[in-house]
N, C-alpha and C positions, 0 to 999 in steps of 0.2 A: 079176248079171252086170255087168261094167264094160266099156264100149266108148266109143270116141271117133271123131269125124270133124272135119276142119278144112277151111276154105276161106279164100281171100283174093282181093282185087281192088284194082286202082287205076283210078280214074275221076274226072274232074273233077266229075261230077254225083253227089250223094249217093244219089239213087234208083237210078242205074245201078250204083253200087258195091254197094248192098244186093242188087239183082237178081242180080248176078254171084255174090255170096257165097251167096245162097239156092240158086242153081243148083249150086254146089259142095257144098252140104249135102244134095243130093237123096237120098243114101244114108245118111241119118241113122239111127243105131241105134235100135231099138225102146226105148221107155221113156226117151228122152233127157230129162233133168230139170235140167241145169245148163249154162249157156253162158258162155264167156269172149269178151269183145269188146274189141278194141284198135283205136283209130282215130288217124290222124295229126291234128295240131291243126287242119288245114284243115277238119275235120268237127266240131270241138269244140262249136260252138254247136248243131249238129244232132244231137249224140249221143243225147239223149233220144228224139227221133223215130225215129232209126235203130234203136235198141233196141226201140222199140215195134213197128216193122215186123218185126223179127226175132222178137220174142215172139209176135206174131200168126201169122206164117207157119210157125213151127216148133212152136208149142205149148209151148215151154219157158218157164216162168214166171220162173225165177230166173236173173239174169245178173250177172256181175261184170266189171269192166274199167275202163279209163281212156284218156287220150289221151297221145300222145308225139310228138316231132318225127319219129319214124319207128316203123314196126312190123315185126315179124319174122313169118315163116311158114315152111312146109315148103320148104326149099331156096330161099327167097326173102326179100327185104327191100325195104322202101319207105321212103325218107327224104326229108323236105321236099317231099312231094307228096301229094295226096289219096289215101288208101288205107284199107282195112279188113282186119283179120285176125281171124278168128272160129274158135272151136272149141266143139263141142257134146259133152257127155258124158252117158252113161247110167250112173248110179251107184245103188247100193242105197238104198232109201228111208231117210231120217233119218241118212244117213252123212255129211252135210255141213251146215254152218250158215253162211249168208251174214250179214254184219253191216256196219254203217256208223255214222257219227256219233261216232267215237272221236276227240275233239278236244283235251280238256284233261286228263282223268284216266280211270282204268280202272274206277273204282268202279261207275258206271252200266252199263258194259259187262258187268261180272261179275254184277250183279243181273239183267240181262236174259238172259244166256247161261250163267250159272254152273251151272244144273241140267243143261243139255245137256252141258256140258264134263265135269262130274263123272260123268255116265252113259257118255258115249262115249269119253272120254279121248283127244282128238285128238292126233295126233303130227305133223301137218303143216298148214301154213296158207299162203295166198297173200295178200299185202298190197299195197295201193295207198295212197300217202301224198301229201299236199299239201306241196310243198317250202317253201311260204310259212309253214307252221306251225312255229314254233321248238321246239315240244315233240315234234315227230315222232321224233327219235332216242330220246328218253326213253320215249315211248309204245311204240315198237317193242320196246325192252328190257323194259319192264314187262309187255307182252303175252306175250313169250316166257317170262318168269319166272313169270307167274301161271297160264298155261294148263296146263303148259308144252308147247311144241311147236317143231318146226323151221320157221322162217319163210323164205319167199322172196318177192321182189316188187321194186317200184321206186317211185320218186317221179315223179309226173306231170311231164311237160315240155310246155309250151305257151306260145305267144305270145298266146293269148287266154284262153279259159276253162280252168280247171284241173278239168275235169269228171271225176267218178268215177261208175261204175255199180255198184249193189249192191242186189240184191233184186228185188222185183216192182213197185215203184213206177214211175211214168212219168217222174220227174225225174232229175236228175243232181246228186250231192252234191259239195260242195267244202269245203275247209278242214281236213279231218282225215284219219283212216285208215278204210279200208273193205277188205273182202275176204271170204274164205271159209276156214273151218276144216274139216278132214277127219278123220273118225273114225280111231282108231289102227290099224284093220285094213287101211287102204289102203297098199299098198307103193309107196314113192317113194324114188328115189335122187337125190341133189343134188350139184352140184359148183360151184366158184367158180374163175374164171380172172382173174388179175391182169392189168392193162393196163400196168403200170409195172414196171421192174426196178431193183434197187438199184445205185448206182454207188459205194457205200462201205459200210463195216461199220455195224452197229447200235451206237449209243453212248447214254450216259445224259445226260439234261437235268439240269444242275446248278444253273441259275438261270432262272426264267421269271416272266412276269407276264401273266395272261390268255392271249391267243393269241400272245404274243411270247416267243421263245426268246432268252435273253441269253447263256448259256454252255452248252457241251456238253463233258462230261468236263473241266470247269474251264477251258476255253479259250473265247475269243469264238466265237459261233456262225458268224459270217461267215468267220473264219479256218478253221474246220473245213470249211465249205462250199467255200471256195476250194481247200483241200487235196484234197477228193474230186473236184472238177472237173478239177484238174490231173492227178491220178492216172488218171482214167478217159478223159481226152481229150474230155470233154463241154464244149461251148461254153456260156457263160453265156446264159440265156434260151432254151435249146434244150429246150423241153418239160420243164422241171425241176419236180419236186414234192418233197414231204416225206412220208415214210411213218412212221406210228406203229405200233410193234410191239405185238401183242396179247399181254398177259401170259398165260402158261400154255398158249399154243398149241403143239401138238406138230408143227405143219406149217410153222412159221415165218411164220404169217399176219400181214398188216399192213393198216392202213387208210391209203389215199393221200389226202393233203390238198393243196390248192393252196398254193404259195409266193406270199404276197400282197405282200411287200415286203422290202427290205433297207436297213438303216441302216448304211452303211459307217463312219461316224464312231464310233458306239458299238459296232459289231460285232454288232448284233441282227438277227434276222429275224422276220417275221410270217407266220403260216400260218393256214389256214382251219379252225382248231379250237382248243379250249382245251388248254393244255399244263401239266402239273404237274412239279415237281421229282421226278426218279426215273424219269419216262417214258423209254422208249427210242425213238430216232428214227434214221431213215436218209434220206439224200438219194437220189432215184431219178429215172429218166427214162422218158418214154413214147415208144415207137417201134414200128413195125409188126412188125419181126422178132421182138422179144422177146415181144410180145403174142400173135402168132400161134403161137409155140412153146409158150407157156404154155397157150393154149387147146387145142392139140393134146395136151399132156400131160394136161390135165384130162379130155378126151374119152377118151383111152386108159385112164385109171384107171377111168372109169365103165364102159367096155366090158369091162375085165378083171373087174369085179365080177359081171357077168351078161352073158355073150356071147350076147345075143339082142336082136332089135329091140324097142325100147320100145313100149308101147301108145300113148303120147302124151308130149308134153313142153311145157314152158313155158320161154321164154328171155328174160331181162331183161338188156339191155345198156346201157352208158352212151352218152349223146348224143355224147361225145367219141370214141367208137369208130365203128363203122359206116364210112361213106365218109370220115370225117375221119382215120381211122387205117389202114384196110385198103383193098384195091384197089377194093371196091365196097360198096354197101349190103347186098348179099346174101352177102358173104364168110363171115361167121360161120355163117349158116344152112346154107350149102353145106358147110362143114367139118363141121358136126354130122351132116348126112345122109351125107357120104362116110365118116365113121368109124363111126357108129352105125346107119345104115340110114335108109330113108325111112319116116316115121311122122307122124301129125298133130302139128303144132307151131304155137304162137302165142306172142306176147309183144310187147314194145315197147322203144324206146330212151328211157330215163328220165334224170332229173336226179340220180339216185343209185340204188344197188342195195341190196336187202335180202337178207342171208344170215344164217341163224341168228338172232341177237339184235342184229345190228349193221347200221349204215348205211355202205355202201362207196361208193367213187367210182372210175371208170375200169375197172370190172370187168365180167365177164359171168357171170351166174348162171343155171345150168341145172337144172331139175327134171324128172325122168323118171318117168312113171307106168309101173310095171312090170306 
């Protein structure tokens, strides 16, 4: 049997937040054996002790989670204030595998977990990654390729410790990737919502160096940027970004990266990722209306796939969304509940979002346990 229950709380005192969460978990399903815990970075230093209390009070030995500038919950969100969001799950024995310590290469990970992966053939995984690790994007891609499975999650966001929780130990890991893999029999539906919309067409990079785009379609990159700005009515500096088209995507998917600088004399632009000749790029903008419409489209697609209330969900949103983009810190969680129904939900606002094998930015990633 698979069952879930979630609880959340906001309180200046960590002990009070845990007490409120435990009260909300009073109807925990029998046999609960996995916990998800997300805390705002106000509680980053106390995360190990918080998880210790949760472990002792619930009897759940294995926990996964991390910290963010905000956390999400059922019809609720908490941003830039002390809060906890927790979900407990009762899953079939040996149907999941918690891991941590994935920092530089995947070889040690496969030696430790390869036999379980070969036996259970996991099809879904939840990842938490340290944004300070330059190998994080490569490790996400390698993990998705080696296992293989569909991954969701996010990069820790914190102004203090970048703490991650994984397993039964008392401490909190930092520096790499951690998370949990689920056996292939678990039914999960996933969706991704972009936070930026294109202001011009997709074009080919014809000359680049590192993260600098020199020419697009044989013209100066700045000239193309100026053309798209004029055609769209977008003002320079108004939440402007660059989108890298994903080759082979049948949904027009793209990765949004920051526009870091413009060299008007040479006509070059710098972005927050490496670019190669032949890559396709678009200029895009971030605004509440287009982001809200895209989130609603994503939710409608998920509802159409299975018109029933999910058993539970995980939602990973960008720190640039939440109250920085929408009406409030709870807007996205409320939209999820209004479209799909009320069900246990947890997650956090991260420094980047993980979907499939890629690291995104400015997106919302939703996973639904069916």
